[in-house]
PDB file of the backbone (N, CA, C, O) and the ligand in Angstrom, with CONECT records:
HET     ZN  A 101       1
ATOM      1  N   MET A   1     -68.541 -99.919  -3.051  1.00  0.00           N
ATOM      2  CA  MET A   1     -67.526 -99.820  -2.036  1.00  0.00           C
ATOM      3  C   MET A   1     -68.066 -98.959  -0.895  1.00  0.00           C
ATOM      4  O   MET A   1     -68.760 -97.970  -1.128  1.00  0.00           O
ATOM      5  N   HIS A   2     -67.743 -99.341   0.326  1.00  0.00           N
ATOM      6  CA  HIS A   2     -68.196 -98.633   1.509  1.00  0.00           C
ATOM      7  C   HIS A   2     -67.005 -98.217   2.370  1.00  0.00           C
ATOM      8  O   HIS A   2     -65.965 -98.875   2.389  1.00  0.00           O
ATOM      9  N   ILE A   3     -67.189 -97.115   3.074  1.00  0.00           N
ATOM     10  CA  ILE A   3     -66.187 -96.625   4.020  1.00  0.00           C
ATOM     11  C   ILE A   3     -66.859 -96.528   5.378  1.00  0.00           C
ATOM     12  O   ILE A   3     -68.006 -96.098   5.497  1.00  0.00           O
ATOM     13  N   ASN A   4     -66.117 -96.938   6.400  1.00  0.00           N
ATOM     14  CA  ASN A   4     -66.641 -96.854   7.753  1.00  0.00           C
ATOM     15  C   ASN A   4     -66.261 -95.501   8.357  1.00  0.00           C
ATOM     16  O   ASN A   4     -65.096 -95.261   8.672  1.00  0.00           O
ATOM     17  N   CYS A   5     -67.245 -94.625   8.515  1.00  0.00           N
ATOM     18  CA  CYS A   5     -67.024 -93.356   9.221  1.00  0.00           C
ATOM     19  C   CYS A   5     -67.076 -93.680  10.713  1.00  0.00           C
ATOM     20  O   CYS A   5     -68.053 -94.267  11.178  1.00  0.00           O
ATOM     21  N   PRO A   6     -66.041 -93.308  11.472  1.00  0.00           N
ATOM     22  CA  PRO A   6     -66.052 -93.609  12.904  1.00  0.00           C
ATOM     23  C   PRO A   6     -67.237 -92.985  13.647  1.00  0.00           C
ATOM     24  O   PRO A   6     -67.603 -93.448  14.727  1.00  0.00           O
ATOM     25  N   LEU A   7     -67.837 -91.935  13.073  1.00  0.00           N
ATOM     26  CA  LEU A   7     -68.957 -91.275  13.749  1.00  0.00           C
ATOM     27  C   LEU A   7     -70.312 -91.764  13.255  1.00  0.00           C
ATOM     28  O   LEU A   7     -71.267 -91.819  14.029  1.00  0.00           O
ATOM     29  N   CYS A   8     -70.410 -92.122  11.969  1.00  0.00           N
ATOM     30  CA  CYS A   8     -71.707 -92.455  11.358  1.00  0.00           C
ATOM     31  C   CYS A   8     -71.885 -93.939  11.056  1.00  0.00           C
ATOM     32  O   CYS A   8     -73.006 -94.407  10.860  1.00  0.00           O
ATOM     33  N   GLY A   9     -70.777 -94.677  11.017  1.00  0.00           N
ATOM     34  CA  GLY A   9     -70.858 -96.075  10.628  1.00  0.00           C
ATOM     35  C   GLY A   9     -70.576 -96.240   9.142  1.00  0.00           C
ATOM     36  O   GLY A   9     -70.124 -95.308   8.477  1.00  0.00           O
ATOM     37  N   GLU A  10     -70.847 -97.431   8.631  1.00  0.00           N
ATOM     38  CA  GLU A  10     -70.536 -97.760   7.246  1.00  0.00           C
ATOM     39  C   GLU A  10     -71.457 -97.012   6.293  1.00  0.00           C
ATOM     40  O   GLU A  10     -72.680 -97.058   6.427  1.00  0.00           O
ATOM     41  N   ARG A  11     -70.847 -96.313   5.317  1.00  0.00           N
ATOM     42  CA  ARG A  11     -71.602 -95.509   4.355  1.00  0.00           C
ATOM     43  C   ARG A  11     -71.060 -95.753   2.954  1.00  0.00           C
ATOM     44  O   ARG A  11     -69.944 -96.239   2.777  1.00  0.00           O
ATOM     45  N   ASP A  12     -71.881 -95.402   1.956  1.00  0.00           N
ATOM     46  CA  ASP A  12     -71.486 -95.547   0.560  1.00  0.00           C
ATOM     47  C   ASP A  12     -70.328 -94.603   0.233  1.00  0.00           C
ATOM     48  O   ASP A  12     -70.259 -93.488   0.751  1.00  0.00           O
ATOM     49  N   LEU A  13     -69.435 -95.057  -0.618  1.00  0.00           N
ATOM     50  CA  LEU A  13     -68.273 -94.268  -1.027  1.00  0.00           C
ATOM     51  C   LEU A  13     -68.669 -92.897  -1.565  1.00  0.00           C
ATOM     52  O   LEU A  13     -67.922 -91.935  -1.389  1.00  0.00           O
ATOM     53  N   ARG A  14     -69.817 -92.785  -2.212  1.00  0.00           N
ATOM     54  CA  ARG A  14     -70.225 -91.517  -2.830  1.00  0.00           C
ATOM     55  C   ARG A  14     -70.466 -90.410  -1.799  1.00  0.00           C
ATOM     56  O   ARG A  14     -70.591 -89.245  -2.178  1.00  0.00           O
ATOM     57  N   GLU A  15     -70.534 -90.742  -0.522  1.00  0.00           N
ATOM     58  CA  GLU A  15     -70.692 -89.720   0.516  1.00  0.00           C
ATOM     59  C   GLU A  15     -69.354 -89.108   0.929  1.00  0.00           C
ATOM     60  O   GLU A  15     -69.322 -88.182   1.740  1.00  0.00           O
ATOM     61  N   PHE A  16     -68.238 -89.622   0.374  1.00  0.00           N
ATOM     62  CA  PHE A  16     -66.911 -89.212   0.827  1.00  0.00           C
ATOM     63  C   PHE A  16     -66.122 -88.552  -0.302  1.00  0.00           C
ATOM     64  O   PHE A  16     -66.376 -88.800  -1.480  1.00  0.00           O
ATOM     65  N   THR A  17     -65.170 -87.716   0.074  1.00  0.00           N
ATOM     66  CA  THR A  17     -64.252 -87.086  -0.865  1.00  0.00           C
ATOM     67  C   THR A  17     -62.837 -87.441  -0.446  1.00  0.00           C
ATOM     68  O   THR A  17     -62.451 -87.244   0.706  1.00  0.00           O
ATOM     69  N   CYS A  18     -62.065 -87.969  -1.396  1.00  0.00           N
ATOM     70  CA  CYS A  18     -60.684 -88.339  -1.109  1.00  0.00           C
ATOM     71  C   CYS A  18     -59.796 -87.108  -1.248  1.00  0.00           C
ATOM     72  O   CYS A  18     -59.894 -86.368  -2.227  1.00  0.00           O
ATOM     73  N   ARG A  19     -58.935 -86.897  -0.269  1.00  0.00           N
ATOM     74  CA  ARG A  19     -58.025 -85.741  -0.283  1.00  0.00           C
ATOM     75  C   ARG A  19     -56.573 -86.160  -0.416  1.00  0.00           C
ATOM     76  O   ARG A  19     -55.673 -85.360  -0.159  1.00  0.00           O
ATOM     77  N   GLY A  20     -56.329 -87.403  -0.814  1.00  0.00           N
ATOM     78  CA  GLY A  20     -54.969 -87.848  -1.095  1.00  0.00           C
ATOM     79  C   GLY A  20     -54.331 -88.588   0.065  1.00  0.00           C
ATOM     80  O   GLY A  20     -54.970 -88.922   1.062  1.00  0.00           O
ATOM     81  N   ALA A  21     -53.048 -88.826  -0.112  1.00  0.00           N
ATOM     82  CA  ALA A  21     -52.295 -89.589   0.874  1.00  0.00           C
ATOM     83  C   ALA A  21     -52.272 -88.854   2.204  1.00  0.00           C
ATOM     84  O   ALA A  21     -52.153 -87.630   2.256  1.00  0.00           O
ATOM     85  N   ALA A  22     -52.387 -89.619   3.265  1.00  0.00           N
ATOM     86  CA  ALA A  22     -52.419 -89.048   4.616  1.00  0.00           C
ATOM     87  C   ALA A  22     -51.029 -89.025   5.214  1.00  0.00           C
ATOM     88  O   ALA A  22     -50.795 -89.562   6.297  1.00  0.00           O
ATOM     89  N   VAL A  23     -50.117 -88.405   4.505  1.00  0.00           N
ATOM     90  CA  VAL A  23     -48.750 -88.298   5.013  1.00  0.00           C
ATOM     91  C   VAL A  23     -48.380 -86.828   5.103  1.00  0.00           C
ATOM     92  O   VAL A  23     -48.788 -86.010   4.278  1.00  0.00           O
ATOM     93  N   ALA A  24     -47.615 -86.522   6.100  1.00  0.00           N
ATOM     94  CA  ALA A  24     -47.135 -85.152   6.252  1.00  0.00           C
ATOM     95  C   ALA A  24     -45.918 -84.975   5.350  1.00  0.00           C
ATOM     96  O   ALA A  24     -44.919 -85.676   5.509  1.00  0.00           O
ATOM     97  N   LEU A  25     -45.998 -84.034   4.399  1.00  0.00           N
ATOM     98  CA  LEU A  25     -44.881 -83.757   3.498  1.00  0.00           C
ATOM     99  C   LEU A  25     -44.064 -82.603   4.045  1.00  0.00           C
ATOM    100  O   LEU A  25     -44.608 -81.628   4.561  1.00  0.00           O
ATOM    101  N   ALA A  26     -42.756 -82.725   3.925  1.00  0.00           N
ATOM    102  CA  ALA A  26     -41.868 -81.648   4.373  1.00  0.00           C
ATOM    103  C   ALA A  26     -41.831 -80.564   3.287  1.00  0.00           C
ATOM    104  O   ALA A  26     -41.346 -80.801   2.180  1.00  0.00           O
ATOM    105  N   ARG A  27     -42.344 -79.382   3.614  1.00  0.00           N
ATOM    106  CA  ARG A  27     -42.386 -78.276   2.656  1.00  0.00           C
ATOM    107  C   ARG A  27     -40.974 -77.711   2.483  1.00  0.00           C
ATOM    108  O   ARG A  27     -40.300 -77.418   3.470  1.00  0.00           O
ATOM    109  N   PRO A  28     -40.518 -77.555   1.218  1.00  0.00           N
ATOM    110  CA  PRO A  28     -39.178 -76.987   1.004  1.00  0.00           C
ATOM    111  C   PRO A  28     -39.106 -75.529   1.468  1.00  0.00           C
ATOM    112  O   PRO A  28     -40.126 -74.852   1.599  1.00  0.00           O
ATOM    113  N   ALA A  29     -37.906 -75.077   1.708  1.00  0.00           N
ATOM    114  CA  ALA A  29     -37.690 -73.663   2.043  1.00  0.00           C
ATOM    115  C   ALA A  29     -38.059 -72.809   0.833  1.00  0.00           C
ATOM    116  O   ALA A  29     -37.968 -73.282  -0.300  1.00  0.00           O
ATOM    117  N   PRO A  30     -38.470 -71.574   1.050  1.00  0.00           N
ATOM    118  CA  PRO A  30     -38.867 -70.715  -0.076  1.00  0.00           C
ATOM    119  C   PRO A  30     -37.795 -70.589  -1.154  1.00  0.00           C
ATOM    120  O   PRO A  30     -38.121 -70.449  -2.333  1.00  0.00           O
ATOM    121  N   ASP A  31     -36.527 -70.637  -0.769  1.00  0.00           N
ATOM    122  CA  ASP A  31     -35.449 -70.500  -1.755  1.00  0.00           C
ATOM    123  C   ASP A  31     -34.865 -71.846  -2.188  1.00  0.00           C
ATOM    124  O   ASP A  31     -33.766 -71.889  -2.740  1.00  0.00           O
ATOM    125  N   ALA A  32     -35.581 -72.936  -1.947  1.00  0.00           N
ATOM    126  CA  ALA A  32     -35.108 -74.262  -2.340  1.00  0.00           C
ATOM    127  C   ALA A  32     -35.058 -74.364  -3.868  1.00  0.00           C
ATOM    128  O   ALA A  32     -35.788 -73.654  -4.560  1.00  0.00           O
ATOM    129  N   PRO A  33     -34.207 -75.238  -4.391  1.00  0.00           N
ATOM    130  CA  PRO A  33     -34.122 -75.410  -5.845  1.00  0.00           C
ATOM    131  C   PRO A  33     -35.458 -75.859  -6.445  1.00  0.00           C
ATOM    132  O   PRO A  33     -36.292 -76.445  -5.755  1.00  0.00           O
ATOM    133  N   ASP A  34     -35.649 -75.577  -7.743  1.00  0.00           N
ATOM    134  CA  ASP A  34     -36.883 -75.947  -8.433  1.00  0.00           C
ATOM    135  C   ASP A  34     -37.166 -77.443  -8.334  1.00  0.00           C
ATOM    136  O   ASP A  34     -38.324 -77.850  -8.245  1.00  0.00           O
ATOM    137  N   ALA A  35     -36.117 -78.262  -8.348  1.00  0.00           N
ATOM    138  CA  ALA A  35     -36.311 -79.716  -8.281  1.00  0.00           C
ATOM    139  C   ALA A  35     -36.962 -80.118  -6.956  1.00  0.00           C
ATOM    140  O   ALA A  35     -37.781 -81.037  -6.920  1.00  0.00           O
ATOM    141  N   ALA A  36     -36.602 -79.439  -5.876  1.00  0.00           N
ATOM    142  CA  ALA A  36     -37.204 -79.744  -4.571  1.00  0.00           C
ATOM    143  C   ALA A  36     -38.688 -79.391  -4.578  1.00  0.00           C
ATOM    144  O   ALA A  36     -39.506 -80.136  -4.038  1.00  0.00           O
ATOM    145  N   TRP A  37     -39.038 -78.257  -5.186  1.00  0.00           N
ATOM    146  CA  TRP A  37     -40.447 -77.863  -5.281  1.00  0.00           C
ATOM    147  C   TRP A  37     -41.216 -78.781  -6.219  1.00  0.00           C
ATOM    148  O   TRP A  37     -42.383 -79.089  -5.974  1.00  0.00           O
ATOM    149  N   ASP A  38     -40.563 -79.217  -7.294  1.00  0.00           N
ATOM    150  CA  ASP A  38     -41.209 -80.160  -8.216  1.00  0.00           C
ATOM    151  C   ASP A  38     -41.542 -81.458  -7.490  1.00  0.00           C
ATOM    152  O   ASP A  38     -42.646 -81.984  -7.629  1.00  0.00           O
ATOM    153  N   ASP A  39     -40.593 -81.973  -6.720  1.00  0.00           N
ATOM    154  CA  ASP A  39     -40.835 -83.190  -5.948  1.00  0.00           C
ATOM    155  C   ASP A  39     -41.984 -82.982  -4.955  1.00  0.00           C
ATOM    156  O   ASP A  39     -42.861 -83.836  -4.830  1.00  0.00           O
ATOM    157  N   TYR A  40     -41.976 -81.861  -4.261  1.00  0.00           N
ATOM    158  CA  TYR A  40     -42.991 -81.574  -3.245  1.00  0.00           C
ATOM    159  C   TYR A  40     -44.394 -81.485  -3.858  1.00  0.00           C
ATOM    160  O   TYR A  40     -45.368 -81.964  -3.276  1.00  0.00           O
ATOM    161  N   LEU A  41     -44.479 -80.873  -5.024  1.00  0.00           N
ATOM    162  CA  LEU A  41     -45.790 -80.648  -5.639  1.00  0.00           C
ATOM    163  C   LEU A  41     -46.305 -81.826  -6.452  1.00  0.00           C
ATOM    164  O   LEU A  41     -47.515 -82.031  -6.544  1.00  0.00           O
ATOM    165  N   HIS A  42     -45.399 -82.606  -7.045  1.00  0.00           N
ATOM    166  CA  HIS A  42     -45.855 -83.581  -8.035  1.00  0.00           C
ATOM    167  C   HIS A  42     -45.496 -85.033  -7.758  1.00  0.00           C
ATOM    168  O   HIS A  42     -46.161 -85.923  -8.288  1.00  0.00           O
ATOM    169  N   ILE A  43     -44.501 -85.307  -6.973  1.00  0.00           N
ATOM    170  CA  ILE A  43     -44.031 -86.685  -6.822  1.00  0.00           C
ATOM    171  C   ILE A  43     -44.659 -87.305  -5.574  1.00  0.00           C
ATOM    172  O   ILE A  43     -44.516 -86.788  -4.466  1.00  0.00           O
ATOM    173  N   ARG A  44     -45.349 -88.407  -5.776  1.00  0.00           N
ATOM    174  CA  ARG A  44     -45.987 -89.111  -4.655  1.00  0.00           C
ATOM    175  C   ARG A  44     -45.669 -90.597  -4.739  1.00  0.00           C
ATOM    176  O   ARG A  44     -45.468 -91.144  -5.823  1.00  0.00           O
ATOM    177  N   ASP A  45     -45.626 -91.237  -3.585  1.00  0.00           N
ATOM    178  CA  ASP A  45     -45.494 -92.685  -3.553  1.00  0.00           C
ATOM    179  C   ASP A  45     -46.781 -93.300  -4.084  1.00  0.00           C
ATOM    180  O   ASP A  45     -47.865 -92.742  -3.909  1.00  0.00           O
ATOM    181  N   ASN A  46     -46.659 -94.433  -4.724  1.00  0.00           N
ATOM    182  CA  ASN A  46     -47.819 -95.150  -5.240  1.00  0.00           C
ATOM    183  C   ASN A  46     -47.669 -96.622  -4.867  1.00  0.00           C
ATOM    184  O   ASN A  46     -47.408 -97.470  -5.721  1.00  0.00           O
ATOM    185  N   PRO A  47     -47.841 -96.914  -3.552  1.00  0.00           N
ATOM    186  CA  PRO A  47     -47.556 -98.267  -3.087  1.00  0.00           C
ATOM    187  C   PRO A  47     -48.588 -99.289  -3.562  1.00  0.00           C
ATOM    188  O   PRO A  47     -49.767 -98.972  -3.721  1.00  0.00           O
ATOM    189  N   ALA A  48     -48.131-100.500  -3.782  1.00  0.00           N
ATOM    190  CA  ALA A  48     -49.029-101.627  -4.042  1.00  0.00           C
ATOM    191  C   ALA A  48     -49.214-102.339  -2.718  1.00  0.00           C
ATOM    192  O   ALA A  48     -48.333-103.068  -2.263  1.00  0.00           O
ATOM    193  N   GLY A  49     -50.368-102.122  -2.103  1.00  0.00           N
ATOM    194  CA  GLY A  49     -50.625-102.710  -0.792  1.00  0.00           C
ATOM    195  C   GLY A  49     -51.298-101.692   0.097  1.00  0.00           C
ATOM    196  O   GLY A  49     -52.012-100.811  -0.381  1.00  0.00           O
ATOM    197  N   ALA A  50     -51.071-101.812   1.381  1.00  0.00           N
ATOM    198  CA  ALA A  50     -51.737-100.923   2.345  1.00  0.00           C
ATOM    199  C   ALA A  50     -51.292 -99.483   2.163  1.00  0.00           C
ATOM    200  O   ALA A  50     -50.098 -99.191   2.092  1.00  0.00           O
ATOM    201  N   SER A  51     -52.267 -98.590   2.089  1.00  0.00           N
ATOM    202  CA  SER A  51     -51.998 -97.167   1.913  1.00  0.00           C
ATOM    203  C   SER A  51     -52.949 -96.387   2.810  1.00  0.00           C
ATOM    204  O   SER A  51     -54.127 -96.725   2.919  1.00  0.00           O
ATOM    205  N   ARG A  52     -52.434 -95.341   3.452  1.00  0.00           N
ATOM    206  CA  ARG A  52     -53.272 -94.493   4.318  1.00  0.00           C
ATOM    207  C   ARG A  52     -53.673 -93.259   3.525  1.00  0.00           C
ATOM    208  O   ARG A  52     -52.820 -92.569   2.965  1.00  0.00           O
ATOM    209  N   GLU A  53     -54.968 -92.983   3.480  1.00  0.00           N
ATOM    210  CA  GLU A  53     -55.498 -91.857   2.714  1.00  0.00           C
ATOM    211  C   GLU A  53     -56.383 -90.994   3.600  1.00  0.00           C
ATOM    212  O   GLU A  53     -57.028 -91.477   4.531  1.00  0.00           O
ATOM    213  N   LEU A  54     -56.395 -89.697   3.285  1.00  0.00           N
ATOM    214  CA  LEU A  54     -57.236 -88.746   4.012  1.00  0.00           C
ATOM    215  C   LEU A  54     -58.538 -88.557   3.236  1.00  0.00           C
ATOM    216  O   LEU A  54     -58.524 -88.157   2.072  1.00  0.00           O
ATOM    217  N   TRP A  55     -59.639 -88.843   3.876  1.00  0.00           N
ATOM    218  CA  TRP A  55     -60.965 -88.709   3.274  1.00  0.00           C
ATOM    219  C   TRP A  55     -61.809 -87.787   4.156  1.00  0.00           C
ATOM    220  O   TRP A  55     -61.587 -87.679   5.362  1.00  0.00           O
ATOM    221  N   GLN A  56     -62.765 -87.138   3.534  1.00  0.00           N
ATOM    222  CA  GLN A  56     -63.726 -86.348   4.297  1.00  0.00           C
ATOM    223  C   GLN A  56     -65.118 -86.911   4.050  1.00  0.00           C
ATOM    224  O   GLN A  56     -65.482 -87.212   2.914  1.00  0.00           O
ATOM    225  N   HIS A  57     -65.885 -87.048   5.109  1.00  0.00           N
ATOM    226  CA  HIS A  57     -67.269 -87.494   4.968  1.00  0.00           C
ATOM    227  C   HIS A  57     -68.091 -86.270   4.572  1.00  0.00           C
ATOM    228  O   HIS A  57     -68.908 -85.769   5.344  1.00  0.00           O
ATOM    229  N   SER A  58     -67.852 -85.807   3.353  1.00  0.00           N
ATOM    230  CA  SER A  58     -68.411 -84.539   2.869  1.00  0.00           C
ATOM    231  C   SER A  58     -69.921 -84.593   2.666  1.00  0.00           C
ATOM    232  O   SER A  58     -70.587 -83.561   2.741  1.00  0.00           O
ATOM    233  N   GLY A  59     -70.469 -85.768   2.413  1.00  0.00           N
ATOM    234  CA  GLY A  59     -71.912 -85.905   2.242  1.00  0.00           C
ATOM    235  C   GLY A  59     -72.596 -86.379   3.514  1.00  0.00           C
ATOM    236  O   GLY A  59     -73.739 -86.835   3.486  1.00  0.00           O
ATOM    237  N   GLY A  60     -71.892 -86.266   4.618  1.00  0.00           N
ATOM    238  CA  GLY A  60     -72.437 -86.717   5.898  1.00  0.00           C
ATOM    239  C   GLY A  60     -72.053 -85.761   7.002  1.00  0.00           C
ATOM    240  O   GLY A  60     -72.427 -84.589   6.968  1.00  0.00           O
ATOM    241  N   CYS A  61     -71.317 -86.242   7.973  1.00  0.00           N
ATOM    242  CA  CYS A  61     -71.008 -85.448   9.163  1.00  0.00           C
ATOM    243  C   CYS A  61     -69.863 -84.466   8.960  1.00  0.00           C
ATOM    244  O   CYS A  61     -69.650 -83.595   9.803  1.00  0.00           O
ATOM    245  N   GLY A  62     -69.114 -84.585   7.850  1.00  0.00           N
ATOM    246  CA  GLY A  62     -68.009 -83.675   7.575  1.00  0.00           C
ATOM    247  C   GLY A  62     -66.702 -84.072   8.224  1.00  0.00           C
ATOM    248  O   GLY A  62     -65.712 -83.351   8.095  1.00  0.00           O
ATOM    249  N   ALA A  63     -66.666 -85.197   8.917  1.00  0.00           N
ATOM    250  CA  ALA A  63     -65.453 -85.615   9.632  1.00  0.00           C
ATOM    251  C   ALA A  63     -64.325 -85.925   8.652  1.00  0.00           C
ATOM    252  O   ALA A  63     -64.552 -86.408   7.543  1.00  0.00           O
ATOM    253  N   TRP A  64     -63.096 -85.631   9.097  1.00  0.00           N
ATOM    254  CA  TRP A  64     -61.888 -86.019   8.367  1.00  0.00           C
ATOM    255  C   TRP A  64     -61.456 -87.371   8.900  1.00  0.00           C
ATOM    256  O   TRP A  64     -61.340 -87.566  10.110  1.00  0.00           O
ATOM    257  N   ILE A  65     -61.219 -88.301   7.990  1.00  0.00           N
ATOM    258  CA  ILE A  65     -60.978 -89.697   8.349  1.00  0.00           C
ATOM    259  C   ILE A  65     -59.722 -90.187   7.651  1.00  0.00           C
ATOM    260  O   ILE A  65     -59.490 -89.869   6.484  1.00  0.00           O
ATOM    261  N   VAL A  66     -58.917 -90.954   8.355  1.00  0.00           N
ATOM    262  CA  VAL A  66     -57.797 -91.646   7.730  1.00  0.00           C
ATOM    263  C   VAL A  66     -58.253 -93.062   7.450  1.00  0.00           C
ATOM    264  O   VAL A  66     -58.576 -93.820   8.364  1.00  0.00           O
ATOM    265  N   VAL A  67     -58.276 -93.406   6.175  1.00  0.00           N
ATOM    266  CA  VAL A  67     -58.696 -94.729   5.729  1.00  0.00           C
ATOM    267  C   VAL A  67     -57.460 -95.503   5.292  1.00  0.00           C
ATOM    268  O   VAL A  67     -56.654 -95.006   4.506  1.00  0.00           O
ATOM    269  N   THR A  68     -57.317 -96.704   5.799  1.00  0.00           N
ATOM    270  CA  THR A  68     -56.256 -97.597   5.340  1.00  0.00           C
ATOM    271  C   THR A  68     -56.878 -98.565   4.350  1.00  0.00           C
ATOM    272  O   THR A  68     -57.799 -99.314   4.674  1.00  0.00           O
ATOM    273  N   ARG A  69     -56.338 -98.528   3.109  1.00  0.00           N
ATOM    274  CA  ARG A  69     -56.928 -99.279   2.005  1.00  0.00           C
ATOM    275  C   ARG A  69     -55.825-100.032   1.277  1.00  0.00           C
ATOM    276  O   ARG A  69     -54.714 -99.528   1.114  1.00  0.00           O
ATOM    277  N   ASP A  70     -56.145-101.241   0.844  1.00  0.00           N
ATOM    278  CA  ASP A  70     -55.208-102.013   0.021  1.00  0.00           C
ATOM    279  C   ASP A  70     -55.409-101.557  -1.421  1.00  0.00           C
ATOM    280  O   ASP A  70     -56.473-101.774  -2.001  1.00  0.00           O
ATOM    281  N   THR A  71     -54.393-100.928  -1.997  1.00  0.00           N
ATOM    282  CA  THR A  71     -54.524-100.367  -3.348  1.00  0.00           C
ATOM    283  C   THR A  71     -54.613-101.441  -4.426  1.00  0.00           C
ATOM    284  O   THR A  71     -54.968-101.142  -5.566  1.00  0.00           O
ATOM    285  N   ARG A  72     -54.295-102.684  -4.081  1.00  0.00           N
ATOM    286  CA  ARG A  72     -54.351-103.739  -5.100  1.00  0.00           C
ATOM    287  C   ARG A  72     -55.774-104.200  -5.373  1.00  0.00           C
ATOM    288  O   ARG A  72     -56.107-104.544  -6.507  1.00  0.00           O
ATOM    289  N   ASP A  73     -56.621-104.212  -4.343  1.00  0.00           N
ATOM    290  CA  ASP A  73     -57.986-104.705  -4.544  1.00  0.00           C
ATOM    291  C   ASP A  73     -59.044-103.821  -3.864  1.00  0.00           C
ATOM    292  O   ASP A  73     -60.219-104.185  -3.814  1.00  0.00           O
ATOM    293  N   HIS A  74     -58.625-102.661  -3.342  1.00  0.00           N
ATOM    294  CA  HIS A  74     -59.509-101.673  -2.711  1.00  0.00           C
ATOM    295  C   HIS A  74     -60.174-102.179  -1.433  1.00  0.00           C
ATOM    296  O   HIS A  74     -61.188-101.625  -1.008  1.00  0.00           O
ATOM    297  N   THR A  75     -59.627-103.209  -0.823  1.00  0.00           N
ATOM    298  CA  THR A  75     -60.133-103.678   0.458  1.00  0.00           C
ATOM    299  C   THR A  75     -59.892-102.616   1.516  1.00  0.00           C
ATOM    300  O   THR A  75     -58.779-102.109   1.657  1.00  0.00           O
ATOM    301  N   MET A  76     -60.947-102.280   2.264  1.00  0.00           N
ATOM    302  CA  MET A  76     -60.811-101.330   3.362  1.00  0.00           C
ATOM    303  C   MET A  76     -60.260-102.060   4.573  1.00  0.00           C
ATOM    304  O   MET A  76     -60.863-103.020   5.053  1.00  0.00           O
ATOM    305  N   LEU A  77     -59.118-101.608   5.065  1.00  0.00           N
ATOM    306  CA  LEU A  77     -58.446-102.280   6.172  1.00  0.00           C
ATOM    307  C   LEU A  77     -58.710-101.608   7.510  1.00  0.00           C
ATOM    308  O   LEU A  77     -58.471-102.200   8.563  1.00  0.00           O
ATOM    309  N   GLY A  78     -59.203-100.372   7.475  1.00  0.00           N
ATOM    310  CA  GLY A  78     -59.490 -99.678   8.729  1.00  0.00           C
ATOM    311  C   GLY A  78     -59.748 -98.208   8.486  1.00  0.00           C
ATOM    312  O   GLY A  78     -59.447 -97.672   7.419  1.00  0.00           O
ATOM    313  N   SER A  79     -60.310 -97.569   9.493  1.00  0.00           N
ATOM    314  CA  SER A  79     -60.531 -96.125   9.433  1.00  0.00           C
ATOM    315  C   SER A  79     -60.520 -95.562  10.840  1.00  0.00           C
ATOM    316  O   SER A  79     -60.885 -96.237  11.802  1.00  0.00           O
ATOM    317  N   GLU A  80     -60.097 -94.319  10.942  1.00  0.00           N
ATOM    318  CA  GLU A  80     -60.084 -93.631  12.226  1.00  0.00           C
ATOM    319  C   GLU A  80     -60.188 -92.138  11.969  1.00  0.00           C
ATOM    320  O   GLU A  80     -59.871 -91.665  10.877  1.00  0.00           O
ATOM    321  N   LEU A  81     -60.626 -91.408  12.961  1.00  0.00           N
ATOM    322  CA  LEU A  81     -60.683 -89.961  12.829  1.00  0.00           C
ATOM    323  C   LEU A  81     -59.265 -89.422  12.634  1.00  0.00           C
ATOM    324  O   LEU A  81     -58.325 -89.875  13.286  1.00  0.00           O
ATOM    325  N   ALA A  82     -59.122 -88.451  11.730  1.00  0.00           N
ATOM    326  CA  ALA A  82     -57.805 -87.881  11.473  1.00  0.00           C
ATOM    327  C   ALA A  82     -57.215 -87.269  12.736  1.00  0.00           C
ATOM    328  O   ALA A  82     -55.999 -87.285  12.927  1.00  0.00           O
ATOM    329  N   SER A  83     -58.069 -86.732  13.595  1.00  0.00           N
ATOM    330  CA  SER A  83     -57.573 -86.125  14.833  1.00  0.00           C
ATOM    331  C   SER A  83     -56.972 -87.160  15.777  1.00  0.00           C
ATOM    332  O   SER A  83     -56.199 -86.805  16.666  1.00  0.00           O
ATOM    333  N   ASP A  84     -57.312 -88.423  15.600  1.00  0.00           N
ATOM    334  CA  ASP A  84     -56.779 -89.492  16.442  1.00  0.00           C
ATOM    335  C   ASP A  84     -55.589 -90.208  15.804  1.00  0.00           C
ATOM    336  O   ASP A  84     -54.900 -90.975  16.476  1.00  0.00           O
ATOM    337  N   ALA A  85     -55.339 -89.966  14.504  1.00  0.00           N
ATOM    338  CA  ALA A  85     -54.301 -90.686  13.773  1.00  0.00           C
ATOM    339  C   ALA A  85     -52.950 -90.006  13.972  1.00  0.00           C
ATOM    340  O   ALA A  85     -52.864 -88.779  14.031  1.00  0.00           O
ATOM    341  N   ALA A  86     -51.908 -90.808  14.075  1.00  0.00           N
ATOM    342  CA  ALA A  86     -50.557 -90.280  14.234  1.00  0.00           C
ATOM    343  C   ALA A  86     -49.903 -90.074  12.878  1.00  0.00           C
ATOM    344  O   ALA A  86     -50.123 -90.851  11.949  1.00  0.00           O
ATOM    345  N   GLY A  87     -49.093 -89.017  12.767  1.00  0.00           N
ATOM    346  CA  GLY A  87     -48.303 -88.792  11.560  1.00  0.00           C
ATOM    347  C   GLY A  87     -49.096 -88.406  10.342  1.00  0.00           C
ATOM    348  O   GLY A  87     -48.690 -88.697   9.217  1.00  0.00           O
ATOM    349  N   VAL A  88     -50.231 -87.749  10.546  1.00  0.00           N
ATOM    350  CA  VAL A  88     -51.099 -87.394   9.430  1.00  0.00           C
ATOM    351  C   VAL A  88     -51.052 -85.892   9.215  1.00  0.00           C
ATOM    352  O   VAL A  88     -51.033 -85.114  10.169  1.00  0.00           O
ATOM    353  N   ARG A  89     -51.033 -85.494   7.949  1.00  0.00           N
ATOM    354  CA  ARG A  89     -51.059 -84.064   7.657  1.00  0.00           C
ATOM    355  C   ARG A  89     -52.379 -83.481   8.110  1.00  0.00           C
ATOM    356  O   ARG A  89     -53.376 -84.197   8.197  1.00  0.00           O
ATOM    357  N   GLY A  90     -52.400 -82.211   8.395  1.00  0.00           N
ATOM    358  CA  GLY A  90     -53.601 -81.540   8.847  1.00  0.00           C
ATOM    359  C   GLY A  90     -54.659 -81.492   7.775  1.00  0.00           C
ATOM    360  O   GLY A  90     -54.348 -81.403   6.587  1.00  0.00           O
ATOM    361  N   ALA A  91     -55.888 -81.549   8.183  1.00  0.00           N
ATOM    362  CA  ALA A  91     -57.001 -81.431   7.238  1.00  0.00           C
ATOM    363  C   ALA A  91     -57.026 -80.014   6.680  1.00  0.00           C
ATOM    364  O   ALA A  91     -56.894 -79.047   7.430  1.00  0.00           O
ATOM    365  N   PRO A  92     -57.197 -79.889   5.348  1.00  0.00           N
ATOM    366  CA  PRO A  92     -57.212 -78.553   4.757  1.00  0.00           C
ATOM    367  C   PRO A  92     -58.420 -77.742   5.197  1.00  0.00           C
ATOM    368  O   PRO A  92     -58.576 -76.592   4.785  1.00  0.00           O
TER     369      PRO A  92
HETATM  370 ZN    ZN A 101     -69.608 -89.374   9.224  1.00  0.00          ZN2+
END
């Protein structure tokens, strides 16, 4: 499997590190109920189809990339720099 780094071009998957879904999660208030914190920490969508994920080209240029991938067959549908993507959580 290959990922297209917008800066380096198409590279082997082993050069990248997946950092999870590229969605901004609403952090609960410090005094929110335990169930709200449980949802925030552990519950994630697991869509069958197109999914946006945050990856880092850790074995290359270090860029943070939003990869759109079909979770049913791992087809890469697109990639862009995280700094250019809308609605994406900040890179850690
Ligand atoms: Zn790169």
